[in-house]
N, C-alpha and C positions, 0 to 999 in steps of 0.2 A: 184563192181559192181557199174556203176553210174546210176543217175536217168532214164536217156535215155533209157540206155540197160535194167534196170528195169521195167519201165513203158511199155516196149515194148514185156514184157512177154507173146508173142502172143497168146500162145494155152495153152493147160493145164499143160506146162512145169512148175515143181514146185508145183502142186496142187495135193496133195496126192490122190491116188484112187478115182478118179472122178467117175467112173462107180459103185461105191459101195453105191452111195449116191441115194436114192430113194424116192419120187416117180420123174417121169420126167414131165416136163409139155411142151413137145418138140413144142407145137402148138402155146406157145407165144413167141413173138419177137417183140420188138418195131420197129416201121416204119423207114425203113432206116438203121436199123442195122444188123450186121451179128450175128447169134447165132448157136453155136455148141459144143456139149458136155458139156454144162452148162458153157460155155464161151459166155458172150454177148459183143460183141465188137460195140461200138457207138461214136468211136474217127472222129473227122474232120469232123463232120456234122451242125456244127453251131449252136447247141442246145445252149438255154439259161435257161433251167431247166432240171432236170433227167427225162428221160423218164418215163412213167408209162407202164404198161402190162411187167414187168420184171418178167421172171419166178422163182417162190419160190426156186426153185433148183439150181438156179445160184450160181457157187462158184467163179467166176472172172467176174467183170464188170468194162469195158475199158470206159472211159469217156473223155479221154485227148484230147487236142486241141480242145475245144470248147468255148462257149462264157457264161458258167454258172456262175451265180454271186454270189447265195446264196444257202445253202442247208436248206431244210426247213423240218420242223419236220417230215412229214411222206414220206419224199422221197424216204427212203429205207424201209419202211414198209413191213414186210413179206418175207424179205432176210435174213433169220435167218441161211442160209449155206453158205454166202458168204463168201470167205476165203482172196479174195484181191479185193481191190477198187482203181483204177487208175483215179486220178482226176487232172493229172498233166496238166499245160498250159490252165488252164481257168482264170477266172475274179473273183474268189471267193473272197468276203471279209467277209461275214457273214456266221456262221454256226449255226444253231438253238441248244440249249442246248441238246435236245433230238434227234438230228438228227441222231446219231450214235445207239441209244438205241436199235433198233430191231437186231444188227449186232454183234449177242453173239458168234459168232466164226471167226470175223473177226480177221487176223492175219499180214496183210500187208496193209497199209495204205500208198499212193502215192500220196500227196497233194501239190508238189513243184511246182514252176514258177506259183503263183497266188498272190494275194493281201492281204493276211491276215496280221494283226497287231498284233495277239495273237495267243498263242497254242491253237487249238480247245479244248472245256471242253468236261468233260465226256466221253474221249475215252475209247472206249470197252476194257475190262480187259483181253481180249483174246488176246490183239494187242502184235506183236513180232517186227514188224519191222515198223519204222515211218521216211518217207522222206518228210521233209518240207522245203528245201531248196530254195532259191530265193523267198522269201517273203519279210513282211515288220515288221518282228517281231524284237522289241526293249528289250522286257522284258520276262524273264522266272520266273513266280511267284512259291512261295512255295506252294506244294501241287498240282499243275498242272496235275503232274505223279503219283499222289498217287492211288494205286491199280493196277498199271501196272506191276506185279510181272512177268511177261512173257516177256516184252519187254528186246529185246536183241541188237537191233541196232537202232540210232537215226542218223540221216544224218540232220542237220540243219543249214549248212553252207550257205553264200549268204545273209545272214539278218543282218541288221544293228547294231548288238550287241556288246554293250560295257561290260567290265568287272563288272560295277556297273549294267548292266541288271539282272543279276543273283542273286536272292533272297536267302540268307541263306536258305539250305535245301531244294533248288528246285530240287534237283535229289535225294532226299531221299526216300528209298526202291526199288529205281531200281538197278537191276544187269546187267548192260549191259555188253557186251563185245566189242560193236563198237561204236565210239562215233566222229561224225566230225562236228566241226564248224570253217570251213574254210570261206576264204573270207568275213572275217566280221571287228569290228573295236576294237580287242581285243590288250591291250598293255601289258598283261602278261597272265600265264597260270591261268585260274579261277580256285578257291577254291572249296573244295566240290564237286568234280565231283566222280561219282561213284569209289571205291575201286577196283571193280572187272573188270576193263576194260583190255582188252587185245590188243586193239589198238584205239589209241589216234589221231588225224589229227587237227592240228590247222594250217595249211598252209595258205599263203596269208592273213597275218593280221598285226598288227605293234608291235608284241612283240620283245622288246629291250635286254633283258636279262634273264637269267634263275637263279635263285637265290637259296641259298641252300636248302630250304625245299618247293620249290616249286613242285618236284616230290616225295616227302615223300609218299603220300598215295597210288602211283601207282605202288607197286612193281611187279603186274602181267603183266605189259605191255610186250609186245613182239615187237609190232611195233610204232614207235613215229614219226609222222609227224610234223616239224616245218619249211619247206623250206618256200622260200619267206616272210620272216619277216625283222626285222632290228636288230637282234639279234649280239651285240658287243661282249658280256659276257657271261660266262658261269661258273657260281662260282664253286671253286674247291670241288668236294664231290658231287656235286649236281646228278651226273649220278649214283652214288654208290646205290642210292634206287631203282635202275633198275636191279636186278640180272638176268631177265628173258629176257631182251631186246636182240632182234635178228635183228632188223632194225632200224635204226636211220637216219632220214631225215634232214638235216641241210643246204641243198643247197641254193643258193640266199640269203644269208645273208651278215653279215658286220664283221663276224670273222677274227682275225688277227693269231689266231693260232689254231691248233688241240686241241679239248677240252679235258681236263686232265680227267684221270680216263677210257679213252677206253680199256687198257689192262686188266683191273680188270672185265671187263663184259665178263665172260667166255663163253657166248652162242651168243655173237654179230657176226654177219656174214657179214651184209651190212651196209656200212657209206657213205652216201652222203655228200660231203663237197665242190661240184664245186661251182664256182661263188660265192667265199667269198674275202677276204683281207690276205689271208693266205700267208705269206712270208718265213717260215720256216718250214720244217718237221723232228721231231727228231728221232733220231733211236729208242727211247723206245716210240714214241706216240701211236703205235698202239699195239705192243704186248708185253707180259710180259717179265720180263728180266729173263735171265737164260736159262738153257735147261730143258726139261721134264716138264716144267709147263704145268698143263691142261689146255687147251680151245679148244672151237670150230675153226676150221679155216675159215678165212673169204674166201668169194666168191664174192665180190666186195667192191672196193673202189674207190670213185670218187674224184678226187682232181683237175679236169681239170679246166680252166678258173680262175686259182689264180697265184699271182704273184711270183710264187715258181720257184727259178732255179733249174729244176729237176734233171740236171745232177750233181747237189751238194747233192742230197739225197743219202746216204748209201744204198746199196742193202740188207744189213740186217735189215733196218726198215721193210721191208717186209717179214719176215723170217716164219709170220704164215698165209702168203695168199696161196690158192691152186695153182695158177699159174700165171704167169705175166699178162696173159689176163685180170685179174680180176682187173688190177691197170689201172686207167684212168689219164693220164696227160697231161701238155701241154696246147695248143690253148688259151694262154692267151692275150687279147687283152685290151689295156689301153683305 
């Protein structure tokens, strides 16, 4: 779910059991906003500050597409039932260290497309999802996520983050399932990301190689996104640390061959290798040798826009693919 879709969570969808929360204060609604079923929508109003007179029983507050520049200490005072806060596409540069203190039940914070230069301090311990992409963050210090034991998903792409911007231990204590650091300035896979990750998306960076132990920590990954980088080399054995991998995205890189080790990934089903420099596909590049070797069947292999003479590829190369439509070839343009 991208941020625009998420922040458009237009009504109570995703907010559990809204009607069970009591009491209600239906008479309170900020001027110009729309209020219904504990959802307060104040988007696209040119607001420069968080409005007052927000009902204390509000569970979703939508403030996207305004001109808010800072979040003050008491902006969210009394909103102890707030579940989702949408601040996408404002001009936020400053957040008071106690701005989020009243939000004891906040689970979703969408604060993408602002002017933040750092991760907000003192995030609510109840937080499950943080979307903070398209800001100006260059550094992720150690301890900034401390105490966030419920955090499941962080989307922080579109920030000018380099590998040196992650302090050792920056992600300590987090048990994330999903992490996206796309459209940044990474030249390699960051160290010390949470071992619990199921999905890691590092597309649109400047990564040039995958070295042997880069993926050692991430044995629980089932989706790895490395498209739109500058990867020329994947060291033999690198992928062996990913026994549960189901999807591998390596499209739009500079690979000259199919990465070694794919036949050993018994759960792998989708491989994106289009738009590389692959000139040859071997008969054992994708499927294990021999008959009766257990593995999941591929349902997607993309090899189009590579200089492969596809008429030379042996049909047995794709013996562990569900059907011919799952293979995409051709359309190479110099």
